[in-house]
N, C-alpha and C positions, 0 to 999 in steps of 0.2 A: 327341332325343325321349325323354322319360322313360317308364318302365314302371310299371304298377300292381303294387305289391309287397304281399303279405299275409304277415305273420309272426304265427303263433299262438304264445302264450307270450311275446309281445314286451315285456312289462312289466318283466321282471327277467332276470338271469343271461345265459345264452348267447343267448336270444331277443332281449334288449335290445341286446346287443353286435352281433348280426347286423342288427337293425333300424337301429341307429345308423350302421352302415356304409352301408346303402342310403340313409339320409337324407342323409348327407354326399355321396353320389353324385348327389343331386338327384332321386331316384326319388319317385313318388307312393306314399306309404307308409301302410298301414293296419296297426295292431297290435291283437291281441286277447288276452284273458286273463280270468280269473275275478274278480279284485279290481279293481272299478271305480275307486276313488279312486287306487290305485297306478298303474293303467293310464292314467288321465287325466293324472297328473303326468309320466309317461314320455312320453306323446304330446305334452304341452306342451313338454317339453325337446327333443324330436326334431322338432317341427313336423309331427307325424303325425296322422292320423285314428285314432280308437280305437273299438272296439266290445267291450263287456264281456259275456262269456258263457262257459259251461263247454263246451269243445270235446269233452269225452268224452260229452256228453249230446246224442244226435241231435235231440231236440225243441228244445233250446236253440240248436243250430246252425241248424235250420230257421227258428226265430223270428228269428234274427239276419241271415238272408240279405238282407233288404231294406236293411239298413244297410251291407252289404259291397259292394265294387265289383262291378259287373255283369261286368266282364272282369278276370281276374287273370292277369298275365303271368308273375309269379314267386310261387310259394308256398313258404314255409318253415314246416314243422311243427316248432316248437321247444317246444310245450306238453308237459309231462310232469312226473313227480314221482318221487322215490326214497324208498322206505320205509327209514328208518334203524333198524337193530336196537338194542334196549336193550343187548344184549351181543353181542360179535362171535361169529359162528358158529364153532363149534369142530370141526365135522366136515363132511364132504362132504354128507351128507343135510341138515344145517342150512343150508349154503350154497345147496343146491338149493331148499329151502323159501323162503328169502329171495328168491332170483332169481325164483321163480314168483310170489311175493307182489308183487314189483315189476312183473312182467309183467301180472298181473291188475289192478293199480292203474292202469296206463297203457292197458290194453286191456280195459275192464270187461265187454265182451260176449264175452270169451274163454271158450269152453266147457272143461270139465274132461275 
């Protein structure tokens, strides 16, 4: 009996690799991501359902709920991004600033 698996950020990178593993195992797979065309190609390659939306935007998530499985047995949150510095941080305060910028990029509702 297969499970309903939902992988956010399933179009590329680690999310795609995780989604591919579930697809090979015969699970009912849904992948999500922001880039609709890229996501559609990955879904076609994996035999998955796809729903394009920005998982960091609560309104977009709410709007996408009707297209997502009513029951999710396995949820993998692989959506995220890394801010790449123009120059490598040279001091501990610069490393801290970059780390906080990455955290804010991935948790936009984070208060200061």
